[in-house]
C-alpha positions in Angstrom: 146.0 67.8 78.1 144.6 65.4 80.6 148.0 64.0 81.2 149.5 67.2 81.9 146.4 67.9 84.4 147.1 64.4 86.2 146.9 65.0 90.0 150.4 63.2 90.0 152.1 65.6 87.7 150.1 68.7 89.4 151.6 67.3 92.9 155.0 66.9 91.6 155.1 70.2 89.5 153.8 72.0 92.6 156.6 70.4 94.8 159.4 71.4 92.3 158.0 75.1 92.2 157.9 75.2 96.0 161.6 73.7 96.3 162.8 76.2 93.5 161.0 79.2 95.3 162.4 78.6 98.8 165.8 77.7 97.1 166.1 81.0 95.4 165.8 83.0 98.6 168.1 80.7 100.5 170.5 81.4 97.5 171.0 85.0 98.6 172.8 83.4 101.9 176.3 83.1 100.9 176.9 80.8 104.2 174.0 78.4 103.0 174.9 74.9 102.2 171.9 74.3 100.1 170.8 76.6 97.3 168.1 76.2 94.3 168.8 72.7 93.2 169.3 71.4 96.6 165.8 72.6 97.8 164.3 71.6 94.8 165.4 68.0 95.2 164.5 68.2 98.8 160.9 68.9 98.0 160.7 66.4 95.2 162.1 63.9 97.8 159.2 64.8 99.9 156.8 64.0 97.3 158.3 60.7 96.3 158.7 59.6 99.9 154.9 60.3 100.3 153.9 58.7 97.3 156.0 55.4 97.6 154.8 55.5 101.3 151.2 55.6 100.4 151.5 53.1 97.4 153.2 50.5 99.8 151.9 51.3 103.0 154.8 52.3 104.9 154.3 55.2 106.7 158.0 55.3 108.0 159.3 56.7 104.7 158.3 60.2 105.0 160.0 60.6 108.6 163.1 58.8 107.6 163.6 61.0 104.8 163.1 63.9 106.7 165.7 62.7 109.3 168.0 62.0 106.5 167.7 65.6 105.2 168.0 67.3 108.6 171.1 65.2 109.1 172.8 65.8 105.8 172.5 69.7 106.4 173.6 69.6 109.9 176.5 67.5 109.1 177.4 69.9 106.0 177.3 73.0 108.4 179.1 71.5 111.4 181.9 70.5 108.9 182.8 74.0 108.0 184.5 75.2 111.0 185.3 78.7 109.5 181.6 79.8 109.2 180.2 81.1 112.6 176.7 80.7 111.2 175.6 77.1 111.9 172.7 77.4 109.3 169.7 76.9 111.7 167.5 78.9 109.5 168.4 76.9 106.2 168.0 73.7 108.0 164.8 74.2 109.3 163.7 75.8 106.0 164.9 72.3 104.4 162.9 70.4 106.8 159.8 72.8 106.1 160.5 72.2 102.2 160.6 68.4 102.6 157.4 68.5 104.5 155.5 70.6 101.8 157.1 68.3 99.2 155.2 65.4 101.1 152.1 67.4 101.7 151.6 68.0 97.9 152.5 64.2 97.2 149.6 63.3 99.5 147.0 65.1 97.4 147.3 68.9 99.0 149.4 70.7 96.1 147.2 73.9 96.6 147.9 74.0 100.5 151.6 73.1 99.9 151.9 75.9 97.4 150.4 78.3 99.6 152.6 77.5 102.5 155.8 77.8 100.4 155.1 81.4 99.4 154.3 82.1 103.2 157.5 80.5 104.0 159.5 82.4 101.4 158.0 85.5 102.2 159.1 84.9 106.1 162.5 84.1 104.9 162.8 86.9 102.5 161.6 89.6 104.8 164.1 88.8 107.9 165.5 92.4 108.2 161.8 93.8 108.4 160.4 91.3 110.6 163.7 91.8 113.2 163.1 95.5 113.0 159.5 95.1 114.0 160.4 92.9 116.8 163.1 95.3 118.4 161.1 98.4 117.8 158.1 97.0 119.8 157.9 98.2 123.4 157.1 95.9 126.2 153.7 97.3 126.7 152.9 96.9 123.1 153.7 93.4 123.1 151.8 92.9 125.9 148.9 94.6 123.7 149.4 92.4 121.1 149.1 89.4 122.9 145.8 90.6 124.8 144.2 91.3 121.2 145.3 87.8 120.3 144.0 86.1 123.2 140.7 88.1 123.1 140.3 87.0 119.4 141.0 83.5 120.0 138.4 83.5 123.0 135.8 85.0 120.9 136.2 82.6 118.4 135.9 79.6 120.9 132.7 81.3 122.3 131.3 82.1 118.8 131.9 78.3 117.7 129.9 77.3 121.2 126.8 78.7 119.9 126.1 75.8 117.9 126.6 73.5 120.9 123.3 72.1 122.6 122.6 74.4 125.5 123.6 73.5 129.0 123.2 74.9 132.4 124.8 78.5 132.5 127.8 78.9 134.7 128.7 82.2 136.9 131.6 84.1 135.4 133.6 85.8 137.9 136.8 87.1 135.9 136.9 90.6 133.7 138.0 88.6 130.7 135.3 86.1 131.1 132.7 88.7 131.4 133.6 90.8 128.5 133.7 87.6 126.2 130.3 86.6 127.8 128.8 90.0 126.7 130.6 90.0 123.3 128.8 86.6 122.4 125.5 87.8 124.1 125.2 84.5 126.1 126.5 83.1 129.3 129.2 80.4 129.3 127.9 76.8 129.2 129.7 74.7 131.7 133.0 76.5 130.9 134.8 76.1 134.4 137.8 75.2 132.1 137.5 78.4 130.2 136.8 80.3 133.3 140.2 79.0 135.0 142.2 79.8 131.7 140.7 83.4 131.4 141.7 83.9 135.1 145.3 82.7 134.5 145.3 84.7 131.4 144.3 88.0 133.2 146.7 87.4 135.9 149.4 86.8 133.6 148.9 89.7 131.6 148.5 91.9 134.5 151.7 90.8 135.9 153.4 91.5 132.5 152.1 95.1 132.1 153.8 96.1 135.5 
């Protein structure tokens, strides 16, 4: 039982499962030049490259393997002139699959598995994602951008609460003042955040017009 739960076998098993999962999704595309077996081998190649590179202190093994995988798939798609789809998504998925395998080999199998599930969902729900993106109006896209910017800004300011106190700075933009009220304290030496908030406000107002 201890042998089965060895970190090496867990890493290789996660890598293989991730490759199989992504490969199953890519198998649905008839124009794809890589399927279940190919993606599983790509993920295992990433794990082996990471393990061998770590054992031999060879940092170049993982990037060289990634370049070889991408070049192989680019050549496979470029050689088929009858197919209009050049397999951009499959090539990108293969590169991500290889890196997920390398991540598992470097001791992060849980993160690699979670990201593999996310990548598979992103590939599988292509029609739904494209439908949402085409259905959104311009003002709705601007609203989403504003929400994301406010969320990131609030997160940055909340993180600054643990920083040592400094001399307060005067805020002059609406976004900066709103974020200041949100966290209940003034900006501390934040001329960069002030400039960024002014630029974001100006850009979003231009997009909304």
